[in-house]
BAFI-3210 file (N, C-alpha, C; in Angstrom, 3 decimals, decimal comma, padded with zeros to 6 digits):
// residues 146
n [1|2|3|4|5|6|7|8|9|10|11|12|13|14|15|16|17|18|19|20|21|22|23|24|25|26|27|28|29|30|31|32|33|34|35|36|37|38|39|40|41|42|43|44|45|46|47|48|49|50|51|52|53|54|55|56|57|58|59|60|61|62|63|64|65|66|67|68|69|70|71|72|73|74|75|76|77|78|79|80|81|82|83|84|85|86|87|88|89|90|91|92|93|94|95|96|97|98|99|100|101|102|103|104|105|106|107|108|109|110|111|112|113|114|115|116|117|118|119|120|121|122|123|124|125|126|127|128|129|130|131|132|133|134|135|136|137|138|139|140|141|142|143|144|145|146]
n.u [109,349|111,513|111,206|111,664|109,287|106,463|104,381|101,984|101,705|100,782|098,146|098,056|100,272|099,406|097,066|098,121|099,697|097,735|095,835|097,469|098,639|096,351|095,653|097,973|098,593|096,374|095,646|097,723|097,825|095,171|093,442|090,900|089,972|092,227|092,905|090,656|089,634|091,663|093,699|093,644|093,253|093,356|094,544|097,069|098,091|098,300|100,354|102,542|102,874|104,711|107,726|110,196|109,714|108,505|110,598|112,169|111,044|110,451|108,922|107,489|106,657|104,882|103,282|101,206|101,269|102,562|103,930|105,881|108,784|110,372|113,153|115,749|118,778|120,847|118,816|115,977|112,928|110,211|108,465|106,159|103,822|101,112|098,395|097,071|099,077|100,932|103,428|104,624|107,191|107,729|108,243|110,738|112,228|112,163|113,523|116,030|116,788|117,043|119,239|121,268|121,287|121,064|122,565|121,382|121,380|120,071|116,995|113,873|111,342|108,098|108,147|106,345|105,694|106,239|106,308|107,493|110,017|111,081|111,057|112,940|115,198|115,614|116,678|119,188|119,357|119,736|118,525|119,655|119,568|118,759|116,063|113,091|110,445|107,496|106,499|103,790|102,334|101,772|103,525|106,621|109,479|111,962|115,401|116,910|119,844|122,424]
n.v [127,874|125,264|122,958|121,021|118,484|118,672|117,651|119,052|119,091|116,683|115,989|117,390|116,330|113,678|114,048|115,075|112,868|110,778|111,737|112,357|109,869|108,455|109,800|109,425|106,644|104,950|104,369|102,743|100,573|099,724|099,186|099,616|098,988|099,225|101,936|103,395|102,290|101,188|103,152|105,835|109,090|109,451|107,051|107,170|109,522|108,631|106,729|108,381|109,661|108,461|109,154|108,294|108,133|110,612|112,340|112,112|113,457|116,233|119,361|121,450|124,648|127,491|129,016|127,478|124,023|122,473|120,417|117,402|115,595|112,565|111,372|109,023|108,335|108,294|108,076|109,076|108,555|109,132|111,576|114,002|116,261|118,396|118,049|120,384|122,214|121,472|121,784|124,151|124,291|123,236|120,510|120,342|122,075|120,619|118,214|119,220|120,294|117,898|116,776|118,693|119,323|116,888|115,162|113,274|110,320|108,290|106,665|104,882|104,191|103,630|101,608|102,099|104,715|107,053|109,844|110,493|109,316|110,844|113,360|112,987|112,355|114,805|116,103|115,120|112,408|108,998|106,108|103,008|100,399|098,600|096,720|095,671|093,602|095,292|095,023|092,908|093,474|093,237|094,844|096,615|098,211|100,682|101,657|104,814|106,750|109,080]
n.w [102,731|103,795|106,329|109,348|109,932|112,128|114,916|114,595|111,883|110,993|109,998|107,564|106,188|105,950|104,454|102,036|101,226|100,972|099,033|096,837|096,305|095,566|093,195|091,557|091,678|091,490|088,849|088,144|089,974|090,103|092,292|094,052|096,595|098,269|097,690|098,575|100,901|102,641|102,463|104,195|105,590|108,433|109,308|108,028|109,189|111,832|111,541|110,995|113,387|114,995|116,558|115,524|112,821|112,064|112,610|110,399|108,372|106,285|105,547|103,013|103,572|103,251|104,769|104,265|104,383|101,717|100,553|101,073|102,217|102,801|104,309|104,630|105,839|103,092|101,309|099,428|100,498|100,249|098,367|098,065|096,688|097,260|095,114|094,206|094,113|092,266|089,709|090,517|091,329|093,814|094,378|093,146|094,762|097,143|096,434|095,740|098,189|099,615|098,308|098,747|101,571|102,892|101,457|099,747|097,844|096,417|095,318|095,200|092,837|091,404|088,556|086,493|086,924|085,157|085,104|087,575|087,261|085,118|086,367|088,484|086,978|085,733|087,831|088,191|088,874|087,912|086,232|087,406|086,655|088,573|089,763|091,307|092,705|093,818|096,989|097,754|095,495|091,892|090,598|089,740|091,235|090,562|090,810|091,187|091,013|091,987]
ca.u [110,534|111,533|111,496|111,340|107,865|106,083|103,105|100,888|101,661|100,383|096,955|098,399|101,136|098,559|096,175|098,934|100,044|096,557|095,230|098,424|098,744|095,148|095,741|099,081|098,782|095,160|095,697|098,770|097,492|093,772|093,013|090,034|089,883|093,346|092,846|089,556|089,337|092,868|094,435|092,805|094,029|093,576|095,528|098,396|098,516|098,713|101,669|103,580|103,016|105,888|108,849|111,275|109,350|108,290|111,900|112,822|110,184|110,564|107,781|107,558|105,623|104,922|102,041|100,419|102,136|102,213|104,658|106,670|109,819|110,784|114,543|116,406|120,162|121,081|117,689|114,698|111,941|108,954|108,362|104,816|103,344|099,668|097,988|096,694|100,275|101,858|103,965|105,042|108,586|107,841|108,954|112,136|112,872|112,326|114,574|117,317|117,069|117,524|120,579|122,221|121,342|121,150|123,386|120,606|122,073|119,274|115,585|113,128|110,029|107,403|108,618|105,319|105,505|107,165|106,449|108,477|111,337|111,528|111,311|114,210|116,275|115,852|117,418|120,491|119,299|119,688|118,200|120,903|119,335|118,202|114,605|112,600|108,990|106,918|105,913|102,340|101,705|102,422|104,327|108,045|110,092|113,285|116,265|117,630|120,897|123,275]
ca.v [127,407|123,835|122,804|119,719|118,270|118,682|116,977|119,856|118,888|115,306|115,878|117,882|115,318|112,531|114,468|115,138|111,498|110,007|112,199|112,232|108,446|108,074|110,383|108,875|105,188|104,165|103,894|101,715|099,391|099,301|098,569|100,564|098,637|099,882|103,388|104,078|101,704|101,119|104,416|106,835|110,172|109,211|105,958|107,659|110,457|107,816|106,135|109,408|110,147|107,838|110,094|107,779|108,427|112,046|112,997|111,972|114,123|117,681|119,892|122,745|125,421|128,934|129,407|126,271|122,887|122,116|119,230|116,729|114,670|111,619|111,010|108,087|108,241|108,900|107,727|109,784|107,487|109,646|112,992|114,260|117,641|118,479|118,169|121,755|123,038|120,904|122,683|125,423|124,176|122,763|119,230|120,641|122,624|119,534|117,281|119,911|120,328|116,561|116,599|119,623|119,294|115,519|114,402|112,121|109,726|107,337|106,500|103,880|104,640|102,649|101,548|102,684|106,127|107,722|111,244|110,559|109,003|112,038|114,412|112,737|112,474|116,240|116,561|114,472|110,991|108,152|104,693|102,257|099,018|097,785|096,616|094,616|093,635|096,107|094,047|092,767|093,909|092,676|095,909|096,696|099,504|100,824|102,543|105,905|107,274|110,136]
ca.w [103,442|104,119|107,759|109,940|110,214|113,531|115,165|114,062|110,433|110,665|109,148|106,228|105,571|105,601|103,371|100,826|100,830|100,567|097,787|095,738|095,970|094,817|091,854|090,777|091,713|091,226|087,463|088,045|090,772|089,883|093,534|094,743|098,003|098,935|097,498|099,242|102,210|103,480|102,407|104,848|106,197|109,864|109,429|107,642|110,238|112,980|111,230|111,048|114,774|115,608|116,474|114,677|111,430|111,903|112,666|109,093|107,397|106,122|104,807|102,356|104,264|103,018|105,428|104,022|104,069|100,342|100,132|102,109|101,786|103,847|104,038|105,551|105,406|101,772|100,453|099,398|100,650|099,705|098,072|097,560|096,696|097,114|093,717|093,894|094,017|091,280|088,670|091,108|091,748|095,199|094,336|092,819|095,959|098,113|096,013|095,844|099,622|099,991|097,748|099,345|103,033|103,414|100,512|099,263|096,699|095,650|095,634|094,440|092,394|090,571|087,176|085,622|087,248|084,244|085,506|088,665|086,696|084,379|087,352|089,169|085,983|085,550|089,010|088,254|089,209|086,719|086,439|087,497|086,238|089,657|089,670|092,189|092,868|094,882|097,907|097,826|094,241|090,704|089,992|090,048|091,515|089,980|091,577|090,545|091,894|091,434]
c.u [110,405|111,986|111,153|109,842|107,645|104,743|101,928|100,718|101,066|099,184|097,250|099,280|100,285|097,635|096,929|099,252|098,843|096,051|096,188|098,595|097,515|095,239|096,786|099,078|097,552|095,186|096,766|098,326|096,079|093,200|092,191|089,901|091,008|093,176|091,788|089,131|090,554|093,591|093,528|093,682|094,328|094,626|096,944|098,929|098,996|100,081|102,781|103,749|104,281|107,089|109,971|110,977|109,233|109,611|112,627|112,044|110,390|109,366|108,155|106,373|105,827|103,695|101,009|101,420|101,679|102,908|105,443|107,712|110,265|112,168|115,049|117,818|120,336|119,921|116,532|113,642|110,610|109,099|106,996|104,496|101,835|099,331|097,682|097,891|101,325|102,277|104,337|106,471|108,789|108,589|110,430|112,880|113,115|113,451|115,951|117,734|117,669|118,946|121,610|122,391|121,554|122,040|122,668|121,199|121,196|117,831|115,036|111,804|109,391|107,889|107,627|105,061|106,519|107,358|107,509|109,879|111,889|111,868|112,676|115,391|116,618|116,644|118,700|120,508|119,185|119,292|119,503|120,745|118,779|116,680|114,179|111,085|108,596|106,108|104,381|101,597|102,376|103,368|105,791|108,443|111,497|114,075|116,874|118,674|121,676|124,686]
c.v [125,916|123,713|121,386|119,639|118,227|117,967|117,743|119,686|117,542|115,227|116,350|116,878|114,154|112,867|114,504|113,735|110,743|110,462|112,108|110,778|107,975|108,563|109,658|107,350|104,361|103,596|102,826|100,443|098,861|098,603|099,575|100,257|099,307|101,406|104,072|103,464|101,715|102,463|105,547|107,852|109,884|108,115|106,433|108,635|109,702|107,186|107,154|110,012|109,622|108,772|109,606|107,967|109,935|112,810|112,959|112,660|115,632|118,141|121,202|123,540|126,903|129,592|128,308|125,168|122,355|120,862|118,645|115,829|113,866|111,107|110,034|107,866|108,977|108,648|108,719|108,688|107,898|111,130|113,201|115,738|117,585|118,785|119,619|122,674|122,443|121,989|124,067|125,367|123,642|121,436|119,431|121,183|121,530|118,581|117,952|120,063|118,986|116,336|117,448|119,442|117,895|114,621|113,139|111,634|108,813|107,324|105,358|104,507|103,549|102,749|102,222|104,159|106,946|109,198|111,392|110,300|110,217|113,181|114,201|112,801|113,941|116,829|115,763|113,025|110,197|106,731|103,910|100,782|098,123|097,880|095,484|094,710|094,580|095,148|094,085|093,193|093,184|093,676|095,851|098,119|099,496|101,828|103,592|106,386|108,361|109,998]
c.w [103,721|105,571|108,190|110,194|111,717|113,678|114,570|112,551|110,022|109,729|107,729|105,491|105,093|104,435|102,038|100,321|100,267|099,203|096,606|095,332|095,190|093,374|091,007|090,669|091,395|089,819|087,256|088,748|090,548|091,113|094,345|096,229|098,791|098,875|098,343|100,576|103,122|103,576|102,908|105,588|107,669|110,072|109,119|108,695|111,473|112,759|111,425|112,440|115,431|115,445|115,565|113,187|111,215|111,874|111,322|107,978|107,461|105,313|104,125|102,897|103,981|103,652|105,285|103,735|102,714|099,845|101,276|101,466|102,997|103,450|105,091|105,053|104,095|100,813|100,574|099,400|100,016|099,432|097,430|097,703|096,499|095,658|093,322|093,707|093,086|090,294|089,220|091,639|093,151|095,259|094,047|094,029|096,993|097,708|096,082|097,305|100,056|099,499|098,486|100,850|103,599|102,550|100,039|097,949|095,851|096,123|094,794|094,029|091,540|089,135|086,210|085,904|086,439|084,590|086,594|088,130|085,960|085,326|088,009|088,209|085,740|086,712|089,239|088,672|087,911|087,110|086,443|087,123|087,327|089,617|090,589|092,325|094,011|095,747|097,899|096,574|093,073|090,029|090,444|090,394|090,915|090,814|090,667|091,532|091,197|091,967]
res [m|i|r|k|a|e|l|r|d|l|s|r|i|a|e|i|l|v|f|t|k|r|i|k|y|r|s|i|f|h|n|d|d|y|s|f|n|e|l|q|v|v|r|v|a|d|e|f|k|a|p|e|l|l|d|k|v|w|v|y|d|d|g|i|v|k|g|m|i|h|l|e|g|k|e|i|v|e|l|y|v|d|y|f|f|w|e|q|g|i|g|s|k|l|v|e|f|a|k|e|k|q|d|s|r|f|l|w|t|l|e|k|n|e|d|a|i|h|f|y|e|a|h|g|f|k|l|n|g|k|r|q|p|e|e|g|t|p|e|y|i|v|m|l|e|r]
***
């Protein structure tokens, strides 16, 4: 089931974010200092404690929190599924929830994250030609919308 995130979910949300970002982004950014020094579960959990952020997060929970989605207005800001539960339809359920319940219309993703682009295209999002630098990195992000 998909439900609003609660304080009790902070460590799981942070764990999912940290480990998935390491798996997906280390090969793009090649920044071990960020991946293993700055990107820490406790730090991320502390960031999500803020009610103004936690209130915008939903989790997929079937007894275990397996994925999360961060929504702001019509934007999908973040969507991550624990690596151990990939390919089980959890990401699809989260993105469809965002479209149906929140009328999410757009998102940004790393230009080099081809898996994410294909995933969102399969869910009706399309690259719209907008591209901008990812702050503090040499990489670019691209916008997809529906």
